[in-house]
Legacy VTK file of the C-alpha trace (Angstrom):
# vtk DataFile Version 3.0
C-alpha trace
ASCII
DATASET POLYDATA
POINTS 144 float
-8.952 81.392 -24.980
-6.025 83.400 -26.314
-3.452 84.524 -23.482
-1.160 87.334 -24.200
2.681 87.253 -22.366
4.691 90.130 -22.810
7.874 88.297 -21.094
9.412 85.043 -20.314
8.033 84.768 -17.526
4.574 85.282 -18.408
4.839 82.253 -20.922
6.416 80.138 -17.872
4.168 80.999 -15.448
1.019 80.099 -17.844
2.559 76.584 -18.456
2.973 76.465 -14.353
-0.389 77.157 -13.811
-1.547 74.258 -16.528
0.515 71.817 -15.133
-0.973 72.553 -11.717
-4.404 71.753 -13.246
-3.056 68.798 -15.245
-4.721 65.340 -14.921
-3.430 61.673 -15.566
-4.080 60.784 -18.822
-4.220 64.163 -20.479
-2.392 64.921 -24.195
-1.394 68.383 -24.720
-0.247 69.489 -28.221
2.348 72.539 -28.215
2.398 74.338 -31.735
5.270 77.214 -32.329
7.703 77.929 -35.009
11.648 77.664 -33.073
11.605 80.131 -31.000
8.692 81.171 -29.994
9.005 80.105 -25.888
8.072 76.145 -26.547
10.541 74.983 -23.760
9.906 78.193 -21.766
5.764 76.766 -21.639
6.934 73.305 -21.025
9.233 74.065 -18.198
6.590 76.005 -16.127
4.301 72.802 -16.953
6.777 70.081 -15.446
7.537 72.802 -12.835
3.329 72.888 -12.256
3.403 69.219 -12.203
5.855 69.366 -9.437
9.277 68.839 -11.407
12.209 70.063 -9.766
15.145 68.450 -12.581
16.288 70.672 -15.791
13.796 70.418 -18.458
14.625 70.419 -22.051
13.445 70.308 -25.237
14.186 66.327 -26.226
14.689 67.084 -29.885
16.853 64.213 -30.731
15.691 61.878 -27.810
12.305 62.400 -29.647
11.078 61.486 -25.689
11.790 62.705 -22.259
10.320 61.071 -19.385
9.793 62.723 -15.416
8.752 60.643 -12.765
9.160 62.431 -9.942
6.315 64.575 -9.820
2.697 64.279 -8.884
2.020 62.520 -12.236
4.572 61.240 -14.738
5.062 63.655 -17.079
6.054 62.334 -20.521
7.889 65.209 -22.864
7.865 64.774 -26.661
9.280 66.738 -29.567
8.619 64.996 -32.569
10.116 68.286 -34.900
12.820 65.141 -36.203
10.072 62.327 -37.199
10.702 61.353 -40.257
7.578 58.544 -40.814
4.483 57.855 -38.272
5.516 54.795 -37.864
8.504 55.758 -35.688
5.762 56.529 -33.300
4.974 52.910 -33.508
8.468 51.918 -32.445
8.412 54.133 -29.298
5.006 52.744 -28.074
3.755 55.807 -27.889
0.546 54.380 -27.241
1.564 53.359 -23.807
2.575 57.051 -22.666
-0.747 58.813 -24.928
-3.415 56.431 -23.122
-1.216 55.644 -19.672
-1.528 57.255 -16.089
0.898 60.158 -17.132
0.484 63.741 -18.923
2.009 63.872 -22.741
3.114 66.907 -23.771
3.732 66.943 -27.398
5.910 69.522 -29.398
5.552 69.472 -33.042
1.973 67.681 -32.690
0.739 68.291 -36.357
3.858 65.947 -37.843
1.742 63.028 -36.396
-1.921 64.104 -36.031
-3.253 61.025 -37.344
-2.053 59.152 -34.059
-3.673 61.819 -31.526
-5.711 61.398 -28.941
-9.541 62.575 -30.433
-9.417 65.500 -27.745
-6.076 66.873 -26.841
-5.552 70.400 -25.362
-4.081 72.499 -28.227
-1.681 75.197 -26.823
-0.394 77.683 -30.186
2.444 79.849 -29.456
2.565 83.212 -31.893
5.233 85.622 -32.759
3.805 88.953 -33.394
6.991 91.256 -33.874
5.112 94.328 -34.306
3.784 93.965 -30.403
7.944 93.749 -29.355
10.491 91.367 -29.140
8.900 89.474 -26.418
5.541 89.304 -27.032
3.568 85.837 -27.853
0.146 85.174 -28.477
-1.193 82.008 -27.230
-3.985 80.109 -27.959
-5.394 77.225 -25.835
-7.878 74.990 -27.594
-9.726 72.668 -25.467
-10.795 68.950 -27.389
-9.437 70.075 -30.912
-8.274 68.569 -33.421
-4.647 69.756 -34.382
LINES 1 145
144 0 1 2 3 4 5 6 7 8 9 10 11 12 13 14 15 16 17 18 19 20 21 22 23 24 25 26 27 28 29 30 31 32 33 34 35 36 37 38 39 40 41 42 43 44 45 46 47 48 49 50 51 52 53 54 55 56 57 58 59 60 61 62 63 64 65 66 67 68 69 70 71 72 73 74 75 76 77 78 79 80 81 82 83 84 85 86 87 88 89 90 91 92 93 94 95 96 97 98 99 100 101 102 103 104 105 106 107 108 109 110 111 112 113 114 115 116 117 118 119 120 121 122 123 124 125 126 127 128 129 130 131 132 133 134 135 136 137 138 139 140 141 142 143
């Protein structure tokens, strides 16, 4: 499914809608170049889960946990992972296969340990369509 986002609010609202529909145990893989709106999408997703605190990309901490929504929310940014073994040190399995919802930015870097059927969300810029335009592709049950 392809969704067109013409402004930041569209990207946020799509994230919110998916967060409202998210269920325990789901894993979302978020792909896109730097500056495409992954953090905006994630902020909307968290809002959809009922999380009120500020949500930022955990680029240096790798994972940020939010427990105050209707489900625990685990936000990963694995951009700085140099070896998938680092995920074992974090205890990733407890997050991926637990009772919360995981959203993983740059998930293509750890594809060998991802669950078999995540929801893959790809955000792309198309400069010829305008500065704020984004093409967002949702693929359910797809390998990264």
